LOKOL-79382 format. One record per residue (C-alpha): residue number from 1; residue in three letters; x, y, z. Coordinates in nm, 2 decimals, padded with zeros to 4 digits. Layout:
% LOKOL-79382
+-----+-----+--------+--------+--------+
|   n | res |     xx |     yy |     zz |
+-----+-----+--------+--------+--------+
| NUM | Ala |      X |      Y |      Z |
...
+-----+-----+--------+--------+--------+
***
This chain:
% LOKOL-79382
+-----+-----+--------+--------+--------+
|   n | res |     xx |     yy |     zz |
+-----+-----+--------+--------+--------+
|   1 | Met |  01.85 |  02.95 |  05.50 |
|   2 | Asn |  01.81 |  02.59 |  05.60 |
|   3 | Cys |  01.77 |  02.30 |  05.35 |
|   4 | Leu |  01.40 |  02.29 |  05.40 |
|   5 | Ser |  01.36 |  02.66 |  05.29 |
|   6 | Ile |  01.58 |  02.61 |  04.99 |
|   7 | Leu |  01.39 |  02.30 |  04.89 |
|   8 | Phe |  01.06 |  02.48 |  04.93 |
|   9 | Leu |  01.19 |  02.80 |  04.73 |
|  10 | Ser |  01.33 |  02.56 |  04.46 |
|  11 | Phe |  00.99 |  02.37 |  04.44 |
|  12 | Phe |  00.81 |  02.72 |  04.42 |
|  13 | Ile |  01.04 |  02.84 |  04.13 |
|  14 | Phe |  01.00 |  02.51 |  03.95 |
|  15 | Asn |  00.62 |  02.53 |  03.96 |
|  16 | Val |  00.60 |  02.89 |  03.85 |
|  17 | Ala |  00.83 |  02.81 |  03.55 |
|  18 | Val |  00.62 |  02.51 |  03.46 |
|  19 | Ala |  00.30 |  02.71 |  03.49 |
|  20 | Gln |  00.44 |  02.99 |  03.28 |
|  21 | Glu |  00.55 |  02.74 |  03.01 |
|  22 | Ala |  00.20 |  02.57 |  03.01 |
|  23 | Ala |  00.03 |  02.90 |  02.98 |
|  24 | Asp |  00.26 |  03.00 |  02.69 |
|  25 | Thr |  00.18 |  02.66 |  02.52 |
|  26 | Leu | -00.19 |  02.70 |  02.57 |
|  27 | Lys | -00.21 |  03.04 |  02.40 |
|  28 | His | -00.08 |  02.89 |  02.08 |
|  29 | Trp | -00.38 |  02.65 |  02.07 |
|  30 | Lys | -00.71 |  02.74 |  01.89 |
|  31 | Lys | -00.98 |  02.50 |  01.99 |
|  32 | Gly | -01.35 |  02.48 |  01.94 |
|  33 | Gly | -01.65 |  02.28 |  01.82 |
|  34 | Asp | -02.02 |  02.23 |  01.79 |
|  35 | Leu | -02.27 |  01.97 |  01.91 |
|  36 | Ser | -02.62 |  01.95 |  01.74 |
|  37 | Ile | -02.93 |  01.73 |  01.78 |
|  38 | Ser | -03.18 |  01.75 |  01.48 |
|  39 | Phe | -03.52 |  01.61 |  01.46 |
|  40 | Ser | -03.80 |  01.57 |  01.20 |
|  41 | Gln | -04.13 |  01.43 |  01.22 |
|  42 | Val | -04.44 |  01.36 |  01.00 |
|  43 | Ser | -04.77 |  01.25 |  01.12 |
|  44 | Phe | -05.11 |  01.17 |  00.93 |
|  45 | Ser | -05.46 |  01.08 |  01.03 |
|  46 | Asn | -05.72 |  01.01 |  00.78 |
|  47 | Trp | -05.52 |  01.20 |  00.52 |
|  48 | Ala | -05.69 |  01.14 |  00.18 |
|  49 | Ala | -05.37 |  01.22 | -00.02 |
|  50 | Gly | -05.18 |  00.94 |  00.16 |
|  51 | Gly | -04.86 |  00.93 |  00.34 |
|  52 | Lys | -04.66 |  00.75 |  00.61 |
|  53 | Asn | -04.60 |  00.85 |  00.97 |
|  54 | Ser | -04.22 |  00.89 |  01.05 |
|  55 | Val | -03.98 |  01.02 |  01.30 |
|  56 | Ser | -03.61 |  01.07 |  01.28 |
|  57 | Gly | -03.32 |  01.22 |  01.48 |
|  58 | Val | -02.96 |  01.29 |  01.42 |
|  59 | Gly | -02.68 |  01.39 |  01.65 |
|  60 | Met | -02.36 |  01.55 |  01.53 |
|  61 | Phe | -02.03 |  01.64 |  01.71 |
|  62 | Asn | -01.74 |  01.83 |  01.55 |
|  63 | Tyr | -01.43 |  01.94 |  01.73 |
|  64 | Ser | -01.09 |  02.09 |  01.62 |
|  65 | Ala | -00.76 |  02.16 |  01.81 |
|  66 | Asn | -00.52 |  02.35 |  01.61 |
|  67 | Tyr | -00.17 |  02.45 |  01.73 |
|  68 | Ser |  00.05 |  02.73 |  01.56 |
|  69 | Lys |  00.38 |  02.86 |  01.68 |
|  70 | Asp |  00.67 |  03.01 |  01.49 |
|  71 | Arg |  00.70 |  02.78 |  01.18 |
|  72 | Ile |  00.51 |  02.48 |  01.33 |
|  73 | Ser |  00.15 |  02.40 |  01.25 |
|  74 | Trp | -00.06 |  02.11 |  01.37 |
|  75 | Asp | -00.43 |  02.08 |  01.29 |
|  76 | Asn | -00.66 |  01.81 |  01.44 |
|  77 | Ser | -01.02 |  01.74 |  01.39 |
|  78 | Leu | -01.28 |  01.48 |  01.51 |
|  79 | Asn | -01.63 |  01.45 |  01.34 |
|  80 | Ile | -01.90 |  01.21 |  01.47 |
|  81 | Gly | -02.24 |  01.17 |  01.35 |
|  82 | Tyr | -02.52 |  00.92 |  01.42 |
|  83 | Gly | -02.89 |  00.92 |  01.33 |
|  84 | Leu | -03.19 |  00.68 |  01.34 |
|  85 | Gln | -03.52 |  00.68 |  01.15 |
|  86 | Lys | -03.86 |  00.51 |  01.23 |
|  87 | Glu | -04.14 |  00.48 |  00.97 |
|  88 | Glu | -04.47 |  00.34 |  01.09 |
|  89 | Gln | -04.44 | -00.04 |  01.17 |
|  90 | Arg | -04.11 | -00.08 |  01.00 |
|  91 | Arg | -03.78 | -00.16 |  01.19 |
|  92 | Leu | -03.57 |  00.12 |  01.32 |
|  93 | Ile | -03.30 |  00.20 |  01.06 |
|  94 | Lys | -03.00 |  00.44 |  01.08 |
|  95 | Ser | -02.99 |  00.76 |  00.87 |
|  96 | Glu | -02.64 |  00.87 |  00.95 |
|  97 | Asp | -02.32 |  00.70 |  01.08 |
|  98 | Lys | -01.97 |  00.86 |  01.08 |
|  99 | Leu | -01.66 |  00.86 |  01.27 |
| 100 | Glu | -01.36 |  01.05 |  01.13 |
| 101 | Leu | -01.04 |  01.16 |  01.29 |
| 102 | Ser | -00.77 |  01.36 |  01.10 |
| 103 | Ser | -00.43 |  01.50 |  01.22 |
| 104 | Lys | -00.19 |  01.71 |  01.00 |
| 105 | Val |  00.15 |  01.86 |  01.11 |
| 106 | Gly |  00.35 |  02.10 |  00.91 |
| 107 | Tyr |  00.66 |  02.30 |  00.90 |
| 108 | Lys |  00.65 |  02.65 |  00.72 |
| 109 | Met |  00.89 |  02.66 |  00.43 |
| 110 | Thr |  00.96 |  03.02 |  00.49 |
| 111 | Glu |  00.90 |  03.27 |  00.77 |
| 112 | Glu |  00.65 |  03.47 |  00.59 |
| 113 | Gly |  00.52 |  03.21 |  00.34 |
| 114 | Lys |  00.19 |  03.03 |  00.32 |
| 115 | Trp |  00.33 |  02.68 |  00.22 |
| 116 | Phe |  00.42 |  02.41 |  00.47 |
| 117 | Phe |  00.60 |  02.07 |  00.44 |
| 118 | Ser |  00.32 |  01.85 |  00.59 |
| 119 | Gly |  00.23 |  01.50 |  00.69 |
| 120 | Leu | -00.13 |  01.38 |  00.72 |
| 121 | Thr | -00.31 |  01.09 |  00.90 |
| 122 | Asn | -00.67 |  01.03 |  00.85 |
| 123 | Phe | -00.90 |  00.75 |  00.99 |
| 124 | Arg | -01.27 |  00.70 |  00.89 |
| 125 | Thr | -01.52 |  00.43 |  00.99 |
| 126 | Gln | -01.88 |  00.38 |  01.12 |
| 127 | Phe | -02.03 |  00.27 |  01.45 |
| 128 | Ala | -02.31 |  00.04 |  01.36 |
| 129 | Asp | -02.43 | -00.23 |  01.10 |
| 130 | Gly | -02.56 | -00.09 |  00.77 |
| 131 | Phe | -02.83 | -00.26 |  00.55 |
| 132 | Asn | -02.95 | -00.26 |  00.20 |
| 133 | Tyr | -03.33 | -00.22 |  00.22 |
| 134 | Thr | -03.41 | -00.28 | -00.16 |
| 135 | Asp | -03.61 | -00.58 | -00.03 |
| 136 | Val | -03.77 | -00.44 |  00.28 |
| 137 | Asn | -03.87 | -00.78 |  00.40 |
| 138 | Asn | -03.52 | -00.92 |  00.38 |
| 139 | Pro | -03.26 | -00.65 |  00.44 |
| 140 | Val | -02.91 | -00.74 |  00.36 |
| 141 | Arg | -02.62 | -00.63 |  00.60 |
| 142 | Ile | -02.36 | -00.45 |  00.38 |
| 143 | Ser | -02.14 | -00.27 |  00.64 |
| 144 | Ser | -02.04 | -00.28 |  01.01 |
| 145 | Leu | -01.79 | -00.13 |  01.26 |
| 146 | Leu | -01.45 | -00.14 |  01.11 |
| 147 | Ala | -01.62 | -00.28 |  00.79 |
| 148 | Pro | -01.51 | -00.07 |  00.62 |
| 149 | Ala | -01.25 |  00.14 |  00.79 |
| 150 | Tyr | -01.00 |  00.37 |  00.59 |
| 151 | Leu | -00.67 |  00.48 |  00.71 |
| 152 | Thr | -00.46 |  00.71 |  00.52 |
| 153 | Phe | -00.09 |  00.83 |  00.55 |
| 154 | Ala |  00.03 |  01.11 |  00.33 |
| 155 | Ala |  00.33 |  01.34 |  00.31 |
| 156 | Gly |  00.34 |  01.65 |  00.09 |
| 157 | Phe |  00.27 |  02.03 |  00.08 |
| 158 | Asp |  00.01 |  02.23 |  00.25 |
| 159 | Tyr | -00.12 |  02.57 |  00.13 |
| 160 | Lys | -00.28 |  02.78 |  00.41 |
| 161 | Pro | -00.33 |  03.14 |  00.31 |
| 162 | Thr | -00.59 |  03.19 |  00.60 |
| 163 | Asp | -00.74 |  02.99 |  00.88 |
| 164 | Lys | -01.05 |  02.95 |  00.66 |
| 165 | Phe | -00.89 |  02.76 |  00.37 |
| 166 | Thr | -00.63 |  02.49 |  00.34 |
| 167 | Leu | -00.51 |  02.28 |  00.04 |
| 168 | Phe | -00.30 |  01.97 |  00.09 |
| 169 | Leu | -00.12 |  01.81 | -00.19 |
| 170 | Ser |  00.06 |  01.48 | -00.16 |
| 171 | Pro |  00.24 |  01.29 | -00.44 |
| 172 | Leu |  00.32 |  01.01 | -00.21 |
| 173 | Ser |  00.05 |  00.86 |  00.02 |
| 174 | Ser | -00.09 |  00.53 |  00.12 |
| 175 | Lys | -00.45 |  00.43 |  00.17 |
| 176 | Phe | -00.55 |  00.11 |  00.37 |
| 177 | Thr | -00.89 | -00.04 |  00.36 |
| 178 | Phe | -01.00 | -00.27 |  00.64 |
| 179 | Val | -01.30 | -00.50 |  00.64 |
| 180 | Ala | -01.30 | -00.66 |  00.98 |
| 181 | Asp | -01.63 | -00.85 |  00.95 |
| 182 | Asn | -01.59 | -01.22 |  00.85 |
| 183 | Asp | -01.90 | -01.24 |  00.62 |
| 184 | Leu | -01.82 | -00.91 |  00.44 |
| 185 | Ser | -01.46 | -00.99 |  00.38 |
| 186 | Ala | -01.56 | -01.34 |  00.25 |
| 187 | Ile | -01.74 | -01.18 | -00.04 |
| 188 | Gly | -01.46 | -00.92 | -00.11 |
| 189 | Ala | -01.67 | -00.62 |  00.00 |
| 190 | Phe | -01.52 | -00.27 | -00.03 |
| 191 | Gly | -01.25 | -00.38 | -00.27 |
| 192 | Val | -01.06 | -00.64 | -00.06 |
| 193 | Asp | -00.98 | -00.97 | -00.21 |
| 194 | Pro | -01.24 | -01.24 | -00.10 |
| 195 | Gly | -01.13 | -01.39 |  00.25 |
| 196 | Lys | -00.90 | -01.10 |  00.31 |
| 197 | Lys | -00.95 | -00.83 |  00.57 |
| 198 | Phe | -00.70 | -00.58 |  00.45 |
| 199 | Arg | -00.61 | -00.38 |  00.13 |
| 200 | Ala | -00.32 | -00.14 |  00.07 |
| 201 | Glu | -00.30 |  00.12 | -00.21 |
| 202 | Met | -00.02 |  00.36 | -00.30 |
| 203 | Gly | -00.11 |  00.69 | -00.48 |
| 204 | Gly | -00.16 |  01.07 | -00.47 |
| 205 | Thr | -00.38 |  01.26 | -00.24 |
| 206 | Leu | -00.55 |  01.60 | -00.24 |
| 207 | Lys | -00.74 |  01.73 |  00.06 |
| 208 | Ser | -00.89 |  02.08 |  00.10 |
| 209 | Glu | -01.11 |  02.25 |  00.35 |
| 210 | Leu | -01.31 |  02.58 |  00.31 |
| 211 | Lys | -01.51 |  02.76 |  00.58 |
| 212 | Phe | -01.71 |  03.07 |  00.48 |
| 213 | Ala | -02.01 |  03.28 |  00.59 |
| 214 | Val | -02.32 |  03.25 |  00.35 |
| 215 | Ala | -02.52 |  03.52 |  00.53 |
| 216 | Lys | -02.58 |  03.65 |  00.88 |
| 217 | Asn | -02.60 |  03.34 |  01.11 |
| 218 | Val | -02.54 |  03.11 |  00.82 |
| 219 | Asp | -02.20 |  02.94 |  00.79 |
| 220 | Ala | -02.08 |  02.66 |  00.57 |
| 221 | Val | -01.79 |  02.41 |  00.58 |
| 222 | Thr | -01.68 |  02.20 |  00.28 |
| 223 | Asn | -01.42 |  01.92 |  00.28 |
| 224 | Leu | -01.29 |  01.75 | -00.04 |
| 225 | Asn | -01.07 |  01.44 | -00.05 |
| 226 | Leu | -00.93 |  01.29 | -00.36 |
| 227 | Phe | -00.71 |  00.97 | -00.39 |
| 228 | Ser | -00.56 |  00.83 | -00.71 |
| 229 | Asn | -00.42 |  00.47 | -00.69 |
| 230 | Tyr | -00.10 |  00.47 | -00.89 |
| 231 | Leu | -00.08 |  00.09 | -00.94 |
| 232 | Lys | -00.45 |  00.03 | -01.06 |
| 233 | Asn | -00.66 |  00.25 | -01.28 |
| 234 | Pro | -00.51 |  00.59 | -01.16 |
| 235 | Gln | -00.75 |  00.78 | -01.38 |
| 236 | Asn | -01.04 |  00.64 | -01.16 |
| 237 | Ile | -01.01 |  00.89 | -00.88 |
| 238 | Asp | -01.18 |  00.81 | -00.54 |
| 239 | Val | -01.39 |  01.12 | -00.41 |
| 240 | Asn | -01.52 |  01.20 | -00.07 |
| 241 | Trp | -01.68 |  01.53 | -00.06 |
| 242 | Asp | -01.86 |  01.67 |  00.26 |
| 243 | Phe | -02.07 |  01.99 |  00.29 |
| 244 | Arg | -02.23 |  02.13 |  00.60 |
| 245 | Leu | -02.46 |  02.43 |  00.62 |
| 246 | Asn | -02.54 |  02.56 |  00.97 |
| 247 | Met | -02.83 |  02.81 |  01.00 |
| 248 | Lys | -02.85 |  02.97 |  01.36 |
| 249 | Val | -03.20 |  03.08 |  01.48 |
| 250 | Asn | -03.07 |  03.18 |  01.82 |
| 251 | Lys | -02.82 |  03.07 |  02.07 |
| 252 | Phe | -02.95 |  02.72 |  02.10 |
| 253 | Leu | -03.17 |  02.66 |  01.80 |
| 254 | Ser | -03.05 |  02.59 |  01.45 |
| 255 | Ala | -03.11 |  02.41 |  01.12 |
| 256 | Asn | -02.85 |  02.21 |  00.96 |
| 257 | Leu | -02.81 |  02.07 |  00.60 |
| 258 | Thr | -02.54 |  01.81 |  00.53 |
| 259 | Thr | -02.45 |  01.63 |  00.22 |
| 260 | Asn | -02.19 |  01.36 |  00.15 |
| 261 | Leu | -02.08 |  01.25 | -00.21 |
| 262 | Ile | -01.87 |  00.94 | -00.25 |
| 263 | Tyr | -01.72 |  00.77 | -00.55 |
| 264 | Asp | -01.49 |  00.48 | -00.49 |
| 265 | Asp | -01.40 |  00.26 | -00.80 |
| 266 | Asp | -01.35 | -00.04 | -00.58 |
| 267 | Ile | -01.70 | -00.03 | -00.42 |
| 268 | Leu | -01.97 | -00.22 | -00.61 |
| 269 | Val | -02.31 | -00.09 | -00.51 |
| 270 | Pro | -02.62 | -00.33 | -00.53 |
| 271 | Val | -02.85 | -00.21 | -00.82 |
| 272 | Asp | -03.22 | -00.27 | -00.89 |
| 273 | Leu | -03.25 | -00.21 | -01.26 |
| 274 | Asn | -03.63 | -00.23 | -01.29 |
| 275 | Asp | -03.75 | -00.12 | -00.95 |
| 276 | Asp | -03.91 | -00.44 | -00.86 |
| 277 | Gly | -03.74 | -00.47 | -00.51 |
| 278 | Val | -03.49 | -00.74 | -00.63 |
| 279 | Val | -03.11 | -00.66 | -00.67 |
| 280 | Asp | -03.03 | -00.74 | -01.02 |
| 281 | Ser | -02.66 | -00.67 | -01.03 |
| 282 | Lys | -02.38 | -00.46 | -00.86 |
| 283 | Gly | -02.19 | -00.17 | -01.02 |
| 284 | Arg | -01.98 |  00.13 | -00.96 |
| 285 | Arg | -02.21 |  00.43 | -00.87 |
| 286 | Val | -02.17 |  00.78 | -00.73 |
| 287 | Gln | -02.31 |  00.76 | -00.37 |
| 288 | Leu | -02.50 |  01.06 | -00.24 |
| 289 | Lys | -02.64 |  01.12 |  00.11 |
| 290 | Gln | -02.83 |  01.44 |  00.22 |
| 291 | Leu | -02.97 |  01.52 |  00.58 |
| 292 | Phe | -03.17 |  01.81 |  00.68 |
| 293 | Gly | -03.30 |  01.88 |  01.02 |
| 294 | Ala | -03.39 |  02.14 |  01.28 |
| 295 | Gly | -03.32 |  02.12 |  01.65 |
| 296 | Leu | -03.08 |  02.21 |  01.94 |
| 297 | Ser | -02.71 |  02.32 |  01.89 |
| 298 | Phe | -02.43 |  02.44 |  02.11 |
| 299 | Lys | -02.10 |  02.60 |  02.01 |
| 300 | Phe | -01.79 |  02.60 |  02.21 |
+-----+-----+--------+--------+--------+
***
């Protein structure tokens, strides 16, 4: 056997080995997601009871890639949402704006146990400017890309009894708030000191996720994130709770309901106390958003 034959055989064996290892690695990954585009529209013509014409659309993309082999677990998720709304002659405004990336890696404490030593990284922000429309003629810009943005690092324990439920507990975590916009940082938006673009907190984190079937062709996903700042008002817990209900009509048509509840002790929300269209003050409030629409959906 000449050198060329030996080289060819070695190359062939190497590629077979690499392909076998890649196939073995891929079988330990569980990937999937969904894409949906929802629409809603209201139109009036000579309607005695009154009303305003409006149209809106929301696009949502959710993807997960989870790895599990022996005692190693690695869960990754990407959630994106963006929506626009137009009401008669008023300007186009956004109704949804979300970008969230999360990654969690864990090592199982025991061979047959459900608890993992885990580390978590989470990043959350938005794509476009957001405005306060209390005064519809003079909207005030109150948010933007990377203003705010939140980055969390946490180390702790993860309980995973099934692939439908996970509960992560971290006694030691850090939360970073970024306000990259000069105008918003100058007024101390989202809890940063006026003129600063960065704020760091140290505390404890709880993060849970539950997936369940409500009925045939109806499934739900809920995520709860809690954070307590050990160094400042630890009793005032930051809350971020997402809920999504997906109702399938057929392979491509669906209706979706999403809600998001936020409470952050460091965020002061503009308040109109007497409903006259003028902001009277700012205060801490529970923020709640709800979206419902029907349209096209695709699972993969």
